C-alpha positions as CSV (number, residue, x, y, z in Angstrom):
1,M,16.4,10.6,-1.2
2,S,19.3,12.9,-0.9
3,G,20.1,13.8,2.7
4,H,17.7,11.1,4.2
5,P,18.3,7.3,4.7
6,T,16.5,4.6,2.9
7,P,13.0,4.5,4.4
8,V,11.7,1.7,6.1
9,I,8.3,3.2,6.5
10,S,6.3,4.8,3.9
11,V,3.2,7.1,4.6
12,V,1.1,7.6,1.6
13,I,-1.4,10.4,1.9
14,P,-4.0,10.8,-0.9
15,S,-5.7,14.3,-0.9
16,Y,-8.6,15.6,-2.8
17,N,-9.3,19.2,-1.8
18,H,-8.3,18.5,2.0
19,G,-5.7,20.8,2.1
20,R,-7.3,22.6,5.2
21,F,-6.6,19.3,7.0
22,L,-3.4,18.4,5.6
23,R,-1.1,20.2,7.8
24,E,-2.5,18.6,10.9
25,T,-2.3,15.3,9.3
26,L,1.5,15.8,8.2
27,D,2.2,16.8,11.9
28,S,0.6,13.7,13.2
29,V,3.4,11.4,11.5
30,G,5.9,12.6,14.5
31,T,9.2,11.6,14.7
32,P,9.2,7.7,14.2
33,D,12.2,5.6,15.3
34,R,12.6,4.2,11.8
35,A,13.5,6.1,8.7
36,T,10.2,7.3,7.2
37,E,9.1,8.9,4.0
38,I,5.8,10.8,3.3
39,V,4.2,10.6,-0.3
40,V,1.3,12.9,-0.7
41,V,-0.7,12.2,-3.9
42,D,-2.7,15.2,-4.9
43,D,-5.5,13.8,-6.7
44,G,-6.4,16.9,-8.8
45,S,-7.2,19.1,-6.0
46,Q,-8.7,22.4,-6.5
47,D,-7.4,23.9,-3.2
48,D,-3.9,24.5,-1.9
49,T,-3.0,20.8,-1.2
50,S,0.3,20.8,-2.9
51,E,1.3,24.1,-1.5
52,V,0.6,22.9,1.9
53,A,2.5,19.7,1.4
54,T,5.5,21.7,-0.1
55,S,5.7,24.3,2.7
56,W,5.3,21.8,5.4
57,A,8.2,19.8,4.0
58,E,10.3,23.2,3.7
59,A,9.4,23.7,7.5
60,H,10.5,20.4,8.7
61,P,13.6,19.3,6.7
62,G,14.9,16.7,9.2
63,L,11.9,15.0,10.0
64,A,11.1,12.8,6.8
65,E,11.6,12.9,2.9
66,V,8.4,14.3,1.7
67,R,7.4,14.2,-1.8
68,V,4.2,15.4,-3.8
69,V,3.0,13.5,-6.5
70,H,0.1,14.5,-8.9
71,Q,-2.6,12.8,-11.1
72,P,-5.7,13.9,-12.5
73,N,-9.0,13.4,-10.2
74,S,-8.9,9.5,-10.6
75,G,-10.3,8.5,-7.2
76,L,-8.9,7.3,-4.0
77,A,-7.9,3.8,-5.1
78,A,-5.8,5.0,-7.9
79,A,-4.3,7.7,-5.6
80,R,-3.3,5.0,-3.1
81,N,-1.9,2.9,-6.0
82,L,0.2,5.9,-7.3
83,G,1.4,6.5,-3.7
84,L,2.4,2.7,-3.5
85,R,4.4,2.8,-6.6
86,T,6.3,6.0,-6.0
87,S,7.0,5.1,-2.3
88,L,10.1,2.9,-1.2
89,G,9.4,1.7,2.3
90,R,9.1,-2.0,3.2
91,Y,6.2,-1.0,5.5
92,V,3.2,1.1,4.3
93,V,0.4,3.0,5.8
94,F,-2.2,4.7,4.0
95,L,-3.2,7.9,5.9
96,D,-6.4,9.9,4.5
97,A,-5.6,13.5,4.3
98,D,-8.4,14.4,6.7
99,D,-7.4,11.8,9.3
100,R,-4.6,11.8,11.8
101,L,-2.1,9.2,13.4
102,A,-2.0,8.8,16.8
103,R,1.1,9.4,18.9
104,G,3.6,6.8,18.2
105,A,1.6,5.0,15.6
106,L,4.3,4.2,13.2
107,N,6.5,2.7,15.9
108,I,3.9,0.6,17.0
109,G,2.8,-0.7,13.8
110,A,6.5,-1.4,12.8
111,A,7.4,-3.2,16.0
112,A,4.3,-5.4,15.5
113,L,5.4,-6.3,12.0
114,D,8.9,-7.2,13.2
115,R,7.5,-9.5,15.9
116,H,5.3,-11.1,13.6
117,P,7.3,-11.8,10.4
118,D,4.6,-14.1,8.9
119,C,1.9,-11.5,8.9
120,A,0.9,-9.5,5.7
121,F,-0.4,-6.6,7.8
122,V,-1.1,-5.7,11.2
123,F,-3.9,-3.3,12.6
124,G,-5.2,-1.6,15.7
125,R,-7.7,0.7,17.0
126,C,-8.9,4.3,16.1
127,L,-10.8,7.1,17.9
128,M,-13.5,9.2,16.3
129,M,-12.6,12.9,15.8
130,A,-14.9,15.8,15.1
131,A,-14.3,18.0,12.2
132,G,-12.4,20.5,14.4
133,G,-10.1,17.8,15.7
134,S,-11.3,17.1,19.2
135,L,-11.8,13.3,20.0
136,L,-15.2,11.9,20.4
137,P,-16.6,9.1,22.2
138,T,-15.8,5.8,20.1
139,P,-17.7,2.6,20.3
140,S,-15.7,-0.4,21.7
141,Q,-13.7,-2.4,19.4
142,P,-13.2,-6.0,20.5
143,P,-9.9,-7.9,20.0
144,I,-9.8,-10.0,16.7
145,D,-7.5,-12.9,17.7
146,R,-8.5,-15.6,15.4
147,D,-10.4,-16.4,12.1
148,H,-9.5,-12.9,10.8
149,Y,-10.8,-13.6,7.3
150,R,-14.2,-15.0,8.5
151,E,-14.6,-11.9,10.9
152,L,-13.9,-9.6,7.9
153,L,-16.9,-11.5,6.0
154,R,-19.2,-10.6,8.8
155,K,-18.0,-6.9,9.2
156,N,-14.9,-4.6,8.4
157,Y,-13.4,-4.2,11.8
158,I,-10.7,-2.0,10.2
159,W,-12.7,1.1,10.1
160,M,-10.3,3.4,8.4
161,P,-7.0,2.7,6.5
162,A,-4.5,4.3,9.0
163,M,-5.5,1.5,11.5
164,A,-3.3,-0.9,9.3
165,M,0.3,-1.2,8.6
166,F,1.2,-3.5,5.6
167,R,4.1,-5.1,4.3
168,R,5.0,-4.0,0.8
169,T,5.3,-7.4,-0.7
170,A,1.7,-8.2,0.4
171,L,0.3,-5.1,-1.2
172,E,2.1,-5.8,-4.5
173,Q,1.3,-9.4,-4.6
174,A,-2.3,-8.5,-4.0
175,G,-2.0,-6.1,-7.1
176,G,-2.7,-2.9,-5.5
177,F,-6.3,-1.4,-4.6
178,D,-9.0,-2.2,-7.3
179,T,-10.2,1.1,-8.7
180,R,-13.6,-0.5,-9.9
181,V,-14.8,-0.6,-6.2
182,N,-13.1,2.8,-5.2
183,A,-15.3,3.5,-2.2
184,S,-14.7,0.3,-0.5
185,A,-11.3,-0.7,-2.1
186,D,-9.8,-0.7,1.3
187,Y,-12.4,-3.4,2.6
188,D,-11.5,-5.4,-0.8
189,M,-7.8,-5.2,0.0
190,Y,-8.2,-6.5,3.6
191,L,-10.3,-9.5,2.4
192,R,-8.2,-10.4,-0.5
193,I,-4.9,-10.4,1.7
194,A,-6.7,-12.0,4.8
195,R,-8.0,-14.9,2.7
196,V,-4.5,-16.2,1.8
197,A,-2.2,-14.8,4.5
198,P,-2.0,-14.4,8.5
199,I,-2.8,-10.8,9.8
200,H,-2.4,-9.6,13.5
201,D,-4.4,-7.4,15.8
202,H,-2.1,-5.6,18.3
203,A,-5.1,-3.6,19.6
204,E,-3.4,-0.2,19.9
205,V,-4.7,3.0,19.2
206,V,-2.9,4.3,16.1
207,A,-5.3,6.6,14.4
208,H,-7.9,9.4,14.6
209,Y,-10.9,9.2,12.1
210,R,-12.2,12.6,11.3
211,Q,-16.1,12.8,10.9
212,H,-17.2,15.5,8.7
213,G,-19.9,16.2,5.8
214,E,-17.6,15.2,3.1
215,N,-16.7,11.7,4.2
216,M,-17.2,9.3,1.1
217,S,-18.9,6.7,3.7
218,R,-21.7,9.3,3.9
219,N,-22.7,8.4,0.3
220,A,-25.0,5.4,1.2
221,S,-26.0,4.6,-2.3
222,R,-22.6,4.3,-3.5
223,M,-21.3,2.5,-0.3
224,L,-24.0,0.0,-0.3
225,H,-23.6,-1.0,-4.0
226,E,-19.7,-1.3,-3.8
227,T,-19.6,-3.0,-0.3
228,L,-21.8,-5.8,-1.5
229,A,-19.8,-6.0,-4.9
230,V,-16.6,-6.4,-2.8
231,L,-18.4,-9.1,-0.5
232,R,-19.9,-10.8,-3.4
233,R,-16.3,-11.5,-4.9
234,Q,-15.6,-13.6,-1.9
235,R,-18.4,-16.3,-2.9
236,T,-16.0,-18.3,-4.8
237,F,-13.6,-19.0,-2.1
238,I,-15.9,-19.9,0.5
239,E,-18.0,-22.8,-1.4
240,G,-17.9,-26.0,0.7
241,D,-16.9,-23.9,4.0
242,A,-20.1,-23.8,6.1
243,A,-18.6,-21.5,8.6
244,S,-17.3,-18.9,6.1
245,R,-20.6,-19.3,4.3
246,A,-22.7,-18.4,7.4
247,A,-20.3,-15.5,8.1
248,Y,-20.7,-14.2,4.5
249,V,-24.5,-14.4,4.9
250,E,-24.3,-12.5,8.2
251,G,-22.0,-9.9,6.7
252,W,-24.2,-9.4,3.6
253,R,-27.5,-8.9,6.0
254,A,-25.3,-6.6,8.2
255,W,-24.2,-4.4,5.0
256,Q,-27.7,-4.2,3.8
257,D,-29.2,-3.1,7.1
258,F,-26.3,-0.6,7.8
259,Y,-26.1,1.4,4.5
260,G,-29.9,0.6,3.7
261,T,-31.0,2.4,6.7
262,H,-28.7,5.4,5.9
263,L,-30.0,5.2,2.2
264,V,-33.7,5.4,3.5
265,N,-32.9,8.4,5.5
266,E,-31.2,10.0,2.4
267,I,-34.3,9.2,0.4
268,R,-36.6,10.8,2.9
269,G,-34.6,13.8,3.1
270,H,-34.7,14.3,-0.8
271,V,-38.4,13.7,-0.7
272,A,-38.9,16.3,2.0
273,S,-36.9,18.8,0.0
274,G,-38.5,18.0,-3.3
275,Q,-35.4,16.3,-4.9
276,W,-37.6,13.7,-6.6
277,M,-35.0,12.6,-9.2
278,A,-32.5,11.9,-6.4
279,A,-35.1,10.3,-4.5
280,G,-36.0,8.1,-7.2
281,R,-32.6,7.0,-8.3
282,K,-31.7,6.0,-4.6
283,T,-35.0,4.3,-4.4
284,L,-34.0,2.1,-7.3
285,T,-30.6,1.5,-5.5
286,L,-32.4,0.2,-2.4
287,A,-34.9,-1.8,-4.4
288,R,-31.9,-3.5,-6.2
289,Y,-29.5,-4.2,-3.5
290,H,-31.8,-4.0,-0.2
291,P,-35.4,-4.9,-1.3
292,R,-36.1,-6.0,2.2
293,G,-35.2,-2.6,3.4
294,L,-37.5,-1.0,0.7
295,G,-40.4,-3.0,2.0
296,Q,-39.6,-2.1,5.6
297,H,-39.4,1.6,4.6
298,A,-42.8,1.5,2.7
299,R,-44.5,-0.3,5.7
300,R,-43.1,2.3,8.1
301,K,-44.3,5.0,5.9
302,M,-47.8,3.5,5.9
303,R,-47.8,3.2,9.5
304,V,-47.0,6.8,9.8
305,R,-49.7,7.7,7.4
306,L,-52.2,5.8,9.3
307,S,-51.1,6.9,12.8
308,G,-51.5,10.6,11.3
309,R,-55.1,9.8,10.2
310,S,-55.9,8.4,13.6
311,S,-54.7,11.1,15.5
312,H,-56.5,13.7,13.2
313,P,-59.7,12.3,12.0
314,R,-61.5,14.1,9.1
315,P,-64.6,15.8,10.1
């Protein structure tokens, strides 16, 4: 850490082939009031991720200590864990390499953690962002001022990791991110921590969430499988708690409907383009994790066929 004070805040940026966004992401860190370090984890990228991070650090020597660490392509959860182990700050933000922090985000998060010393992490809001960086209309995100764990059972109101700032101790006590549920490891982390420790909603915009064709959340089959696996793990802890059990059931159905609808659309796209094997695999996933959705899909398909026949009767 030569030339830089010991960091208070660590910004961990996992990157896999997102070098084209990385300079903008690094710029968004800004000039926080607290000593800050940036750890870029190159997760086996085939692009210029490492070169972008290195050149950015050389061009901004006074802003923050920047380090680049490498791992073979091991996945997002493993990359976050490596960044956590490598970093030193007592407050930690996980910023995906295709997203941005909003102006003043680190100051907002650190001040909120200072005001709430009992809280394991604090979180705010994000704005949606187009692939080119322009901000998009964003649905309302109501405040969550109580029952944080139960509300997380109902839905993941922390839409992307950079909305949260963690205490390092809470992350370490939780054992880091679970690589077995890579696509939903952030949701798993929020649930595990919120179940045992207070968290706080400061409600300020702290991040911009980029929407583009490579978002992991667009893989509906994987997201449906791993998100339900994450939620299922909580069943042990809610037995005997009727309110939490009701929240769990509500959340289970909501995730089924959300990713199930996306999965049905993917299946239709595969069928339309003649990708029968992909359609078959995803149909099996839908049947296993959302059989109700499979039935709805079949009934809708039959209604469409019948409607077509009635509109164009045979001679």
